[in-house]
mmCIF file of the N, C-alpha and C atoms, coordinates in Angstrom:
data_MODEL
# 
_entry.id   MODEL 
# 
loop_
_atom_site.group_PDB 
_atom_site.id 
_atom_site.type_symbol 
_atom_site.label_atom_id 
_atom_site.label_alt_id 
_atom_site.label_comp_id 
_atom_site.label_asym_id 
_atom_site.label_entity_id 
_atom_site.label_seq_id 
_atom_site.pdbx_PDB_ins_code 
_atom_site.Cartn_x 
_atom_site.Cartn_y 
_atom_site.Cartn_z 
_atom_site.occupancy 
_atom_site.B_iso_or_equiv 
_atom_site.pdbx_formal_charge 
_atom_site.auth_seq_id 
_atom_site.auth_comp_id 
_atom_site.auth_asym_id 
_atom_site.auth_atom_id 
_atom_site.pdbx_PDB_model_num 
ATOM 1   N N  . UNK A 1 1  ? 0.443  -1.116  0.345   1.00 0.00 ? 1  UNK A N  1 
ATOM 2   C CA . UNK A 1 1  ? -0.449 0.123   0.465   1.00 0.00 ? 1  UNK A CA 1 
ATOM 3   C C  . UNK A 1 1  ? 0.703  1.535   -0.039  1.00 0.00 ? 1  UNK A C  1 
ATOM 4   N N  . UNK A 1 2  ? 2.323  1.192   0.566   1.00 0.00 ? 2  UNK A N  1 
ATOM 5   C CA . UNK A 1 2  ? 3.078  2.290   0.524   1.00 0.00 ? 2  UNK A CA 1 
ATOM 6   C C  . UNK A 1 2  ? 3.607  2.516   -0.744  1.00 0.00 ? 2  UNK A C  1 
ATOM 7   N N  . UNK A 1 3  ? 3.495  1.874   -1.366  1.00 0.00 ? 3  UNK A N  1 
ATOM 8   C CA . UNK A 1 3  ? 4.042  2.383   -2.734  1.00 0.00 ? 3  UNK A CA 1 
ATOM 9   C C  . UNK A 1 3  ? 3.014  2.925   -3.765  1.00 0.00 ? 3  UNK A C  1 
ATOM 10  N N  . UNK A 1 4  ? 1.802  2.855   -3.927  1.00 0.00 ? 4  UNK A N  1 
ATOM 11  C CA . UNK A 1 4  ? 0.600  2.683   -4.271  1.00 0.00 ? 4  UNK A CA 1 
ATOM 12  C C  . UNK A 1 4  ? 0.334  4.624   -3.861  1.00 0.00 ? 4  UNK A C  1 
ATOM 13  N N  . UNK A 1 5  ? 1.039  4.557   -2.359  1.00 0.00 ? 5  UNK A N  1 
ATOM 14  C CA . UNK A 1 5  ? 0.693  6.262   -2.160  1.00 0.00 ? 5  UNK A CA 1 
ATOM 15  C C  . UNK A 1 5  ? 2.243  6.816   -2.362  1.00 0.00 ? 5  UNK A C  1 
ATOM 16  N N  . UNK A 1 6  ? 3.052  6.536   -2.570  1.00 0.00 ? 6  UNK A N  1 
ATOM 17  C CA . UNK A 1 6  ? 4.137  6.822   -2.608  1.00 0.00 ? 6  UNK A CA 1 
ATOM 18  C C  . UNK A 1 6  ? 4.165  7.253   -4.577  1.00 0.00 ? 6  UNK A C  1 
ATOM 19  N N  . UNK A 1 7  ? 3.177  6.335   -5.116  1.00 0.00 ? 7  UNK A N  1 
ATOM 20  C CA . UNK A 1 7  ? 3.278  6.346   -7.040  1.00 0.00 ? 7  UNK A CA 1 
ATOM 21  C C  . UNK A 1 7  ? 1.923  7.538   -6.787  1.00 0.00 ? 7  UNK A C  1 
ATOM 22  N N  . UNK A 1 8  ? 1.457  7.661   -5.897  1.00 0.00 ? 8  UNK A N  1 
ATOM 23  C CA . UNK A 1 8  ? 0.647  8.893   -6.048  1.00 0.00 ? 8  UNK A CA 1 
ATOM 24  C C  . UNK A 1 8  ? 0.699  9.915   -6.099  1.00 0.00 ? 8  UNK A C  1 
ATOM 25  N N  . UNK A 1 9  ? 1.401  10.229  -4.855  1.00 0.00 ? 9  UNK A N  1 
ATOM 26  C CA . UNK A 1 9  ? 2.118  11.937  -4.757  1.00 0.00 ? 9  UNK A CA 1 
ATOM 27  C C  . UNK A 1 9  ? 2.831  12.019  -6.102  1.00 0.00 ? 9  UNK A C  1 
ATOM 28  N N  . UNK A 1 10 ? 3.697  11.048  -6.364  1.00 0.00 ? 10 UNK A N  1 
ATOM 29  C CA . UNK A 1 10 ? 4.525  11.889  -7.633  1.00 0.00 ? 10 UNK A CA 1 
ATOM 30  C C  . UNK A 1 10 ? 3.585  11.795  -8.561  1.00 0.00 ? 10 UNK A C  1 
ATOM 31  N N  . UNK A 1 11 ? 2.699  11.198  -8.904  1.00 0.00 ? 11 UNK A N  1 
ATOM 32  C CA . UNK A 1 11 ? 1.581  11.620  -9.990  1.00 0.00 ? 11 UNK A CA 1 
ATOM 33  C C  . UNK A 1 11 ? 0.705  13.256  -9.561  1.00 0.00 ? 11 UNK A C  1 
ATOM 34  N N  . UNK A 1 12 ? 0.884  13.226  -8.669  1.00 0.00 ? 12 UNK A N  1 
ATOM 35  C CA . UNK A 1 12 ? 0.087  14.185  -8.343  1.00 0.00 ? 12 UNK A CA 1 
ATOM 36  C C  . UNK A 1 12 ? 0.871  15.776  -8.262  1.00 0.00 ? 12 UNK A C  1 
ATOM 37  N N  . UNK A 1 13 ? 2.745  15.607  -8.114  1.00 0.00 ? 13 UNK A N  1 
ATOM 38  C CA . UNK A 1 13 ? 3.413  16.367  -8.708  1.00 0.00 ? 13 UNK A CA 1 
ATOM 39  C C  . UNK A 1 13 ? 3.503  16.628  -9.233  1.00 0.00 ? 13 UNK A C  1 
ATOM 40  N N  . UNK A 1 14 ? 3.489  15.618  -10.389 1.00 0.00 ? 14 UNK A N  1 
ATOM 41  C CA . UNK A 1 14 ? 4.050  15.482  -12.149 1.00 0.00 ? 14 UNK A CA 1 
ATOM 42  C C  . UNK A 1 14 ? 2.851  16.176  -12.566 1.00 0.00 ? 14 UNK A C  1 
ATOM 43  N N  . UNK A 1 15 ? 1.511  16.652  -12.106 1.00 0.00 ? 15 UNK A N  1 
ATOM 44  C CA . UNK A 1 15 ? 0.237  17.119  -12.605 1.00 0.00 ? 15 UNK A CA 1 
ATOM 45  C C  . UNK A 1 15 ? 0.314  18.403  -12.563 1.00 0.00 ? 15 UNK A C  1 
ATOM 46  N N  . UNK A 1 16 ? 1.098  18.928  -10.938 1.00 0.00 ? 16 UNK A N  1 
ATOM 47  C CA . UNK A 1 16 ? 1.391  20.416  -10.810 1.00 0.00 ? 16 UNK A CA 1 
ATOM 48  C C  . UNK A 1 16 ? 2.134  20.638  -11.734 1.00 0.00 ? 16 UNK A C  1 
ATOM 49  N N  . UNK A 1 17 ? 3.578  20.066  -12.280 1.00 0.00 ? 17 UNK A N  1 
ATOM 50  C CA . UNK A 1 17 ? 4.884  20.872  -13.083 1.00 0.00 ? 17 UNK A CA 1 
ATOM 51  C C  . UNK A 1 17 ? 4.128  20.679  -14.536 1.00 0.00 ? 17 UNK A C  1 
ATOM 52  N N  . UNK A 1 18 ? 3.468  19.674  -14.832 1.00 0.00 ? 18 UNK A N  1 
ATOM 53  C CA . UNK A 1 18 ? 3.306  20.429  -16.099 1.00 0.00 ? 18 UNK A CA 1 
ATOM 54  C C  . UNK A 1 18 ? 1.933  20.615  -16.648 1.00 0.00 ? 18 UNK A C  1 
ATOM 55  N N  . UNK A 1 19 ? 1.108  21.770  -15.763 1.00 0.00 ? 19 UNK A N  1 
ATOM 56  C CA . UNK A 1 19 ? 0.495  22.497  -15.485 1.00 0.00 ? 19 UNK A CA 1 
ATOM 57  C C  . UNK A 1 19 ? 1.282  23.425  -15.841 1.00 0.00 ? 19 UNK A C  1 
ATOM 58  N N  . UNK A 1 20 ? 2.322  24.391  -14.521 1.00 0.00 ? 20 UNK A N  1 
ATOM 59  C CA . UNK A 1 20 ? 3.473  24.756  -14.875 1.00 0.00 ? 20 UNK A CA 1 
ATOM 60  C C  . UNK A 1 20 ? 4.039  24.928  -16.192 1.00 0.00 ? 20 UNK A C  1 
ATOM 61  N N  . UNK A 1 21 ? 4.592  23.550  -16.946 1.00 0.00 ? 21 UNK A N  1 
ATOM 62  C CA . UNK A 1 21 ? 5.131  23.680  -18.092 1.00 0.00 ? 21 UNK A CA 1 
ATOM 63  C C  . UNK A 1 21 ? 4.097  24.208  -19.100 1.00 0.00 ? 21 UNK A C  1 
ATOM 64  N N  . UNK A 1 22 ? 2.671  23.701  -18.766 1.00 0.00 ? 22 UNK A N  1 
ATOM 65  C CA . UNK A 1 22 ? 2.007  24.294  -19.771 1.00 0.00 ? 22 UNK A CA 1 
ATOM 66  C C  . UNK A 1 22 ? 1.681  25.940  -20.106 1.00 0.00 ? 22 UNK A C  1 
ATOM 67  N N  . UNK A 1 23 ? 2.042  26.426  -18.514 1.00 0.00 ? 23 UNK A N  1 
ATOM 68  C CA . UNK A 1 23 ? 1.461  28.061  -18.832 1.00 0.00 ? 23 UNK A CA 1 
ATOM 69  C C  . UNK A 1 23 ? 2.738  28.804  -18.683 1.00 0.00 ? 23 UNK A C  1 
ATOM 70  N N  . UNK A 1 24 ? 4.306  28.150  -18.637 1.00 0.00 ? 24 UNK A N  1 
ATOM 71  C CA . UNK A 1 24 ? 5.154  28.567  -19.344 1.00 0.00 ? 24 UNK A CA 1 
ATOM 72  C C  . UNK A 1 24 ? 5.320  28.386  -20.918 1.00 0.00 ? 24 UNK A C  1 
ATOM 73  N N  . UNK A 1 25 ? 4.218  27.405  -21.733 1.00 0.00 ? 25 UNK A N  1 
ATOM 74  C CA . UNK A 1 25 ? 4.784  27.200  -22.605 1.00 0.00 ? 25 UNK A CA 1 
ATOM 75  C C  . UNK A 1 25 ? 5.928  26.453  -22.493 1.00 0.00 ? 25 UNK A C  1 
ATOM 76  N N  . UNK A 1 26 ? 6.416  25.307  -22.212 1.00 0.00 ? 26 UNK A N  1 
ATOM 77  C CA . UNK A 1 26 ? 7.345  24.348  -22.552 1.00 0.00 ? 26 UNK A CA 1 
ATOM 78  C C  . UNK A 1 26 ? 6.839  23.311  -22.532 1.00 0.00 ? 26 UNK A C  1 
ATOM 79  N N  . UNK A 1 27 ? 6.741  22.732  -23.803 1.00 0.00 ? 27 UNK A N  1 
ATOM 80  C CA . UNK A 1 27 ? 5.541  22.067  -24.197 1.00 0.00 ? 27 UNK A CA 1 
ATOM 81  C C  . UNK A 1 27 ? 6.584  20.360  -23.795 1.00 0.00 ? 27 UNK A C  1 
ATOM 82  N N  . UNK A 1 28 ? 8.112  20.880  -24.418 1.00 0.00 ? 28 UNK A N  1 
ATOM 83  C CA . UNK A 1 28 ? 9.009  19.876  -24.004 1.00 0.00 ? 28 UNK A CA 1 
ATOM 84  C C  . UNK A 1 28 ? 8.833  19.175  -22.596 1.00 0.00 ? 28 UNK A C  1 
ATOM 85  N N  . UNK A 1 29 ? 9.304  20.176  -21.826 1.00 0.00 ? 29 UNK A N  1 
ATOM 86  C CA . UNK A 1 29 ? 9.006  19.416  -20.156 1.00 0.00 ? 29 UNK A CA 1 
ATOM 87  C C  . UNK A 1 29 ? 7.629  19.145  -19.604 1.00 0.00 ? 29 UNK A C  1 
ATOM 88  N N  . UNK A 1 30 ? 6.460  19.799  -20.437 1.00 0.00 ? 30 UNK A N  1 
ATOM 89  C CA . UNK A 1 30 ? 5.033  19.346  -20.269 1.00 0.00 ? 30 UNK A CA 1 
ATOM 90  C C  . UNK A 1 30 ? 4.894  17.987  -20.822 1.00 0.00 ? 30 UNK A C  1 
ATOM 91  N N  . UNK A 1 31 ? 5.192  18.089  -21.745 1.00 0.00 ? 31 UNK A N  1 
ATOM 92  C CA . UNK A 1 31 ? 4.883  16.264  -22.388 1.00 0.00 ? 31 UNK A CA 1 
ATOM 93  C C  . UNK A 1 31 ? 6.143  15.222  -21.430 1.00 0.00 ? 31 UNK A C  1 
ATOM 94  N N  . UNK A 1 32 ? 7.326  15.708  -20.760 1.00 0.00 ? 32 UNK A N  1 
ATOM 95  C CA . UNK A 1 32 ? 7.753  14.492  -20.181 1.00 0.00 ? 32 UNK A CA 1 
ATOM 96  C C  . UNK A 1 32 ? 6.647  14.552  -18.716 1.00 0.00 ? 32 UNK A C  1 
ATOM 97  N N  . UNK A 1 33 ? 6.391  15.399  -18.533 1.00 0.00 ? 33 UNK A N  1 
ATOM 98  C CA . UNK A 1 33 ? 4.972  15.202  -16.846 1.00 0.00 ? 33 UNK A CA 1 
ATOM 99  C C  . UNK A 1 33 ? 4.227  14.216  -17.024 1.00 0.00 ? 33 UNK A C  1 
ATOM 100 N N  . UNK A 1 34 ? 3.388  14.866  -18.355 1.00 0.00 ? 34 UNK A N  1 
ATOM 101 C CA . UNK A 1 34 ? 1.910  14.377  -18.694 1.00 0.00 ? 34 UNK A CA 1 
ATOM 102 C C  . UNK A 1 34 ? 2.334  13.066  -18.983 1.00 0.00 ? 34 UNK A C  1 
ATOM 103 N N  . UNK A 1 35 ? 3.830  12.546  -19.661 1.00 0.00 ? 35 UNK A N  1 
ATOM 104 C CA . UNK A 1 35 ? 3.575  11.132  -19.985 1.00 0.00 ? 35 UNK A CA 1 
ATOM 105 C C  . UNK A 1 35 ? 4.046  10.471  -18.485 1.00 0.00 ? 35 UNK A C  1 
ATOM 106 N N  . UNK A 1 36 ? 4.733  10.636  -17.543 1.00 0.00 ? 36 UNK A N  1 
ATOM 107 C CA . UNK A 1 36 ? 5.033  10.512  -16.438 1.00 0.00 ? 36 UNK A CA 1 
ATOM 108 C C  . UNK A 1 36 ? 4.027  10.620  -15.252 1.00 0.00 ? 36 UNK A C  1 
ATOM 109 N N  . UNK A 1 37 ? 3.064  11.030  -15.450 1.00 0.00 ? 37 UNK A N  1 
ATOM 110 C CA . UNK A 1 37 ? 1.923  11.331  -14.846 1.00 0.00 ? 37 UNK A CA 1 
ATOM 111 C C  . UNK A 1 37 ? 1.507  10.650  -15.415 1.00 0.00 ? 37 UNK A C  1 
ATOM 112 N N  . UNK A 1 38 ? 0.964  10.062  -16.325 1.00 0.00 ? 38 UNK A N  1 
ATOM 113 C CA . UNK A 1 38 ? 0.208  8.851   -17.111 1.00 0.00 ? 38 UNK A CA 1 
ATOM 114 C C  . UNK A 1 38 ? 0.694  7.615   -16.201 1.00 0.00 ? 38 UNK A C  1 
ATOM 115 N N  . UNK A 1 39 ? 1.701  7.196   -16.284 1.00 0.00 ? 39 UNK A N  1 
ATOM 116 C CA . UNK A 1 39 ? 2.766  5.813   -15.705 1.00 0.00 ? 39 UNK A CA 1 
ATOM 117 C C  . UNK A 1 39 ? 2.467  6.121   -14.135 1.00 0.00 ? 39 UNK A C  1 
ATOM 118 N N  . UNK A 1 40 ? 3.146  7.397   -13.840 1.00 0.00 ? 40 UNK A N  1 
ATOM 119 C CA . UNK A 1 40 ? 3.031  6.793   -12.334 1.00 0.00 ? 40 UNK A CA 1 
ATOM 120 C C  . UNK A 1 40 ? 0.886  7.142   -11.824 1.00 0.00 ? 40 UNK A C  1 
ATOM 121 N N  . UNK A 1 41 ? 0.586  7.750   -12.595 1.00 0.00 ? 41 UNK A N  1 
ATOM 122 C CA . UNK A 1 41 ? -0.763 7.686   -12.005 1.00 0.00 ? 41 UNK A CA 1 
ATOM 123 C C  . UNK A 1 41 ? -1.843 6.100   -12.371 1.00 0.00 ? 41 UNK A C  1 
ATOM 124 N N  . UNK A 1 42 ? -1.066 5.766   -13.691 1.00 0.00 ? 42 UNK A N  1 
ATOM 125 C CA . UNK A 1 42 ? -1.814 4.035   -13.684 1.00 0.00 ? 42 UNK A CA 1 
ATOM 126 C C  . UNK A 1 42 ? -1.578 3.023   -12.545 1.00 0.00 ? 42 UNK A C  1 
ATOM 127 N N  . UNK A 1 43 ? 0.162  3.462   -12.475 1.00 0.00 ? 43 UNK A N  1 
ATOM 128 C CA . UNK A 1 43 ? 0.845  2.272   -11.380 1.00 0.00 ? 43 UNK A CA 1 
ATOM 129 C C  . UNK A 1 43 ? -0.242 2.617   -10.083 1.00 0.00 ? 43 UNK A C  1 
ATOM 130 N N  . UNK A 1 44 ? -0.289 3.111   -9.487  1.00 0.00 ? 44 UNK A N  1 
ATOM 131 C CA . UNK A 1 44 ? -0.618 4.203   -8.565  1.00 0.00 ? 44 UNK A CA 1 
ATOM 132 C C  . UNK A 1 44 ? -2.189 3.401   -8.189  1.00 0.00 ? 44 UNK A C  1 
ATOM 133 N N  . UNK A 1 45 ? -3.279 4.069   -9.387  1.00 0.00 ? 45 UNK A N  1 
ATOM 134 C CA . UNK A 1 45 ? -4.230 3.417   -8.752  1.00 0.00 ? 45 UNK A CA 1 
ATOM 135 C C  . UNK A 1 45 ? -4.443 2.033   -9.035  1.00 0.00 ? 45 UNK A C  1 
ATOM 136 N N  . UNK A 1 46 ? -3.728 1.392   -10.010 1.00 0.00 ? 46 UNK A N  1 
ATOM 137 C CA . UNK A 1 46 ? -3.869 -0.167  -10.046 1.00 0.00 ? 46 UNK A CA 1 
ATOM 138 C C  . UNK A 1 46 ? -3.185 -0.549  -9.315  1.00 0.00 ? 46 UNK A C  1 
ATOM 139 N N  . UNK A 1 47 ? -2.350 0.076   -7.891  1.00 0.00 ? 47 UNK A N  1 
ATOM 140 C CA . UNK A 1 47 ? -1.675 -0.913  -6.848  1.00 0.00 ? 47 UNK A CA 1 
ATOM 141 C C  . UNK A 1 47 ? -2.728 -0.678  -5.911  1.00 0.00 ? 47 UNK A C  1 
ATOM 142 N N  . UNK A 1 48 ? -2.974 0.286   -5.867  1.00 0.00 ? 48 UNK A N  1 
ATOM 143 C CA . UNK A 1 48 ? -4.694 0.211   -4.773  1.00 0.00 ? 48 UNK A CA 1 
ATOM 144 C C  . UNK A 1 48 ? -5.487 -0.330  -4.857  1.00 0.00 ? 48 UNK A C  1 
ATOM 145 N N  . UNK A 1 49 ? -5.523 -0.801  -6.564  1.00 0.00 ? 49 UNK A N  1 
ATOM 146 C CA . UNK A 1 49 ? -6.599 -1.898  -6.179  1.00 0.00 ? 49 UNK A CA 1 
ATOM 147 C C  . UNK A 1 49 ? -6.283 -2.564  -5.867  1.00 0.00 ? 49 UNK A C  1 
ATOM 148 N N  . UNK A 1 50 ? -5.268 -3.081  -6.076  1.00 0.00 ? 50 UNK A N  1 
ATOM 149 C CA . UNK A 1 50 ? -5.217 -4.850  -6.120  1.00 0.00 ? 50 UNK A CA 1 
ATOM 150 C C  . UNK A 1 50 ? -4.807 -4.915  -4.263  1.00 0.00 ? 50 UNK A C  1 
ATOM 151 N N  . UNK A 1 51 ? -4.799 -4.006  -3.752  1.00 0.00 ? 51 UNK A N  1 
ATOM 152 C CA . UNK A 1 51 ? -4.326 -3.967  -2.196  1.00 0.00 ? 51 UNK A CA 1 
ATOM 153 C C  . UNK A 1 51 ? -5.813 -4.239  -1.494  1.00 0.00 ? 51 UNK A C  1 
ATOM 154 N N  . UNK A 1 52 ? -6.507 -3.354  -2.413  1.00 0.00 ? 52 UNK A N  1 
ATOM 155 C CA . UNK A 1 52 ? -8.058 -3.303  -1.862  1.00 0.00 ? 52 UNK A CA 1 
ATOM 156 C C  . UNK A 1 52 ? -8.694 -4.757  -2.066  1.00 0.00 ? 52 UNK A C  1 
ATOM 157 N N  . UNK A 1 53 ? -8.252 -5.293  -3.437  1.00 0.00 ? 53 UNK A N  1 
ATOM 158 C CA . UNK A 1 53 ? -8.976 -6.299  -3.565  1.00 0.00 ? 53 UNK A CA 1 
ATOM 159 C C  . UNK A 1 53 ? -8.820 -7.451  -3.010  1.00 0.00 ? 53 UNK A C  1 
ATOM 160 N N  . UNK A 1 54 ? -7.554 -7.637  -1.793  1.00 0.00 ? 54 UNK A N  1 
ATOM 161 C CA . UNK A 1 54 ? -7.189 -8.521  -1.081  1.00 0.00 ? 54 UNK A CA 1 
ATOM 162 C C  . UNK A 1 54 ? -5.397 -9.028  -1.871  1.00 0.00 ? 54 UNK A C  1 
ATOM 163 N N  . UNK A 1 55 ? -5.365 -8.573  -2.904  1.00 0.00 ? 55 UNK A N  1 
ATOM 164 C CA . UNK A 1 55 ? -4.047 -8.914  -3.397  1.00 0.00 ? 55 UNK A CA 1 
ATOM 165 C C  . UNK A 1 55 ? -2.456 -8.703  -2.782  1.00 0.00 ? 55 UNK A C  1 
ATOM 166 N N  . UNK A 1 56 ? -1.747 -8.309  -3.580  1.00 0.00 ? 56 UNK A N  1 
ATOM 167 C CA . UNK A 1 56 ? -0.413 -7.638  -3.089  1.00 0.00 ? 56 UNK A CA 1 
ATOM 168 C C  . UNK A 1 56 ? 0.636  -9.235  -2.103  1.00 0.00 ? 56 UNK A C  1 
ATOM 169 N N  . UNK A 1 57 ? 1.478  -8.391  -1.642  1.00 0.00 ? 57 UNK A N  1 
ATOM 170 C CA . UNK A 1 57 ? 2.177  -9.410  -1.241  1.00 0.00 ? 57 UNK A CA 1 
ATOM 171 C C  . UNK A 1 57 ? 2.173  -9.970  0.313   1.00 0.00 ? 57 UNK A C  1 
ATOM 172 N N  . UNK A 1 58 ? 2.433  -11.917 0.557   1.00 0.00 ? 58 UNK A N  1 
ATOM 173 C CA . UNK A 1 58 ? 1.704  -11.851 1.650   1.00 0.00 ? 58 UNK A CA 1 
ATOM 174 C C  . UNK A 1 58 ? 2.930  -12.576 2.473   1.00 0.00 ? 58 UNK A C  1 
ATOM 175 N N  . UNK A 1 59 ? 3.001  -11.696 3.773   1.00 0.00 ? 59 UNK A N  1 
ATOM 176 C CA . UNK A 1 59 ? 4.210  -11.342 4.902   1.00 0.00 ? 59 UNK A CA 1 
ATOM 177 C C  . UNK A 1 59 ? 4.036  -12.726 5.612   1.00 0.00 ? 59 UNK A C  1 
ATOM 178 N N  . UNK A 1 60 ? 5.093  -13.561 5.974   1.00 0.00 ? 60 UNK A N  1 
ATOM 179 C CA . UNK A 1 60 ? 4.864  -15.002 7.132   1.00 0.00 ? 60 UNK A CA 1 
ATOM 180 C C  . UNK A 1 60 ? 4.584  -15.957 6.237   1.00 0.00 ? 60 UNK A C  1 
ATOM 181 N N  . UNK A 1 61 ? 3.371  -16.894 7.434   1.00 0.00 ? 61 UNK A N  1 
ATOM 182 C CA . UNK A 1 61 ? 2.967  -18.463 6.490   1.00 0.00 ? 61 UNK A CA 1 
ATOM 183 C C  . UNK A 1 61 ? 1.684  -17.616 6.290   1.00 0.00 ? 61 UNK A C  1 
# 
């Protein structure tokens, strides 16, 4: 669950960066921010859904 939350925080920071890059007309930086937002956002949502559905790594016996 911690990995999903960390990925979600990174995705939120990428969203902020993408908005700032679009405002300053830095389309190269905005492109990288949007791609990173898509990747980390996807992984965070899928990780959180997997953990809530009972998946994840089982520790112990």
